[in-house]
N, C-alpha and C positions, 0 to 999 in steps of 0.2 A: 213359295217356299224354295230355298236355294237347292241347286242340283249339284250332286257330287261328280267326280271325274268320269263316271260311267253313266251319267244321266239320272241316277237314283235320287230320290228326294232325301235330304238331310234335316235332321232335328236341330234346331237352335235352342240352346238354353243359357240361362244366366243364373248364377248364384251370387250370395254375398261373398265376402272375402274369407270365410271360415276355411281354414286348411283342410279339415277333413273331407270337404267336398271335392277336392282335387283327386283323391284316391277313389272316392265313391263313384264319380262320374267315369273316370277311367275304367273302373272295374265294370260298370253297367254298360257303357257304350263303346269302350276302346277308342279307336280313332274315328268312329263313325258318327261324329257330332260336331256341330259348330258351337263352341263353348267359350263363354267369356264370364268374367266376374266383374261385379260392380262393388267397388270398395268405397265406403263412406268414411270421410275424415271428420272427426269431432273436435271441437274447441271446448273451453270451459263453459260451464252453465252461467247464464247471466246472474249478476250480483242480486238482483231482485228475486231470484229462485232459490237462493241459498238456504239451507235448512229444510227444504221440502223435496220430496222425490220429483226430480224432473230430469229427463234425458238431457244430455249435453246438446249444444247447438251444432248441427251439421254445417261444416264450413266448406265442404267441397266433396266431389266424387272423382274417382278415377276408374276408367273402364280398361279392363286388361283382357287381351285376347290369350286364351289358354290353349285352345285346340281348334283346328279347322279355320274357317273363314266366316266368323259371325259378323253380321251386319251391325255396325257401331250404332246406328240410329234405333236399333231394336233391342239394345242391351239395357234391360230394365228389370227390377225386382218388383214392380207394382202388382202384378197378378198374384204372385205367391203371398205378398204382404196383404192383400185384400182377403185372400183365402184364410190367412192366419187370423185376421180381425173377425171374419165370419165365424170361424171355429171357436174362437175365444167367447164371442158373444152367445153362440148357441150353447156352449157348455156351462156358461154362467147361468143361463136360464134353467138348466138341468139341476144345478146345485141349489138355487134358491127355490125350486118348486116344492 
């Protein structure tokens, strides 16, 4: 875990590009966090998928340093995306039960 200027451990966190997170992270952590955003860029949905619900194709990502000194190689939303999938799957089981 990265160390701050006084040797204390610092938290590193990553969010997507939603602007509300900027204020929320600042309010929760102040300057005591290594914070980055992972912004996904999307293109048009493939022609074969027109007319059906389908997310647009991710054409690239941009990693933005927001606060502190986040390690670029650790900037990822994979953990929270997996948690979201787990919660959606679990709540779906409760609804159909």
